[in-house]
N, C-alpha and C positions, 0 to 999 in steps of 0.2 A: 146602348142596346135596349131594345124594347122588352117588355115583359114576356112576349111570345118567344122572342129569340132566347131569352134567359131560360125559359121552360124547356126549349129544345136542347140547349146546352146541358141543362140538368138531366134531362131524359137520356141524352147520349152518354153522359158520364155514368149514370146509373146503369144503363145497358152494358157498357164496357166493364164496369165493376162486377155486375152479376155474371157476365160471360166468363170473366177471369175466375170468379169464385166457382162457377159450375165446372170449369176445366180442372181446377184443383180438387174438387170433390170427386170427379170422375177418376182422377189419378189415385186418390186415396182409396176409393172403393176397389179399384183394380189391385192395389197393394194389399188391402185387407183380404180380398179373395185369394190371392196367392198365399198369404200367411195362413189362412184357414185350410187351404189345400195341403200345405206343408205340414200343418199340425195334424190333419187327418192321416197323412202318410206316416208320420212318427207314431201316432196312436196305434195304427195298424201294425207297424213293426214291433212295438212294445207288446201289444196284445198277442201277436204270434209267438214272440219269444217267451212270454209268460205261460202260454198254453203248452209250449214245447217242454217247459221245465216244471210243469204242474206235477204234484205228487201223484203217484200211481201210474205214471207213464213210463 
């Protein structure tokens, strides 16, 4: 195999690796966004409950 062919193989392998990593990162970002949304909802529920039971109400 020539040096040019080896470079093409290396480039293709790098591209495939980066593409797979990007897909994993997109999946993780989506998971984190869902977790943040869930956390925001829980915080809202807790805040509402605390305000309902605040002294003087």
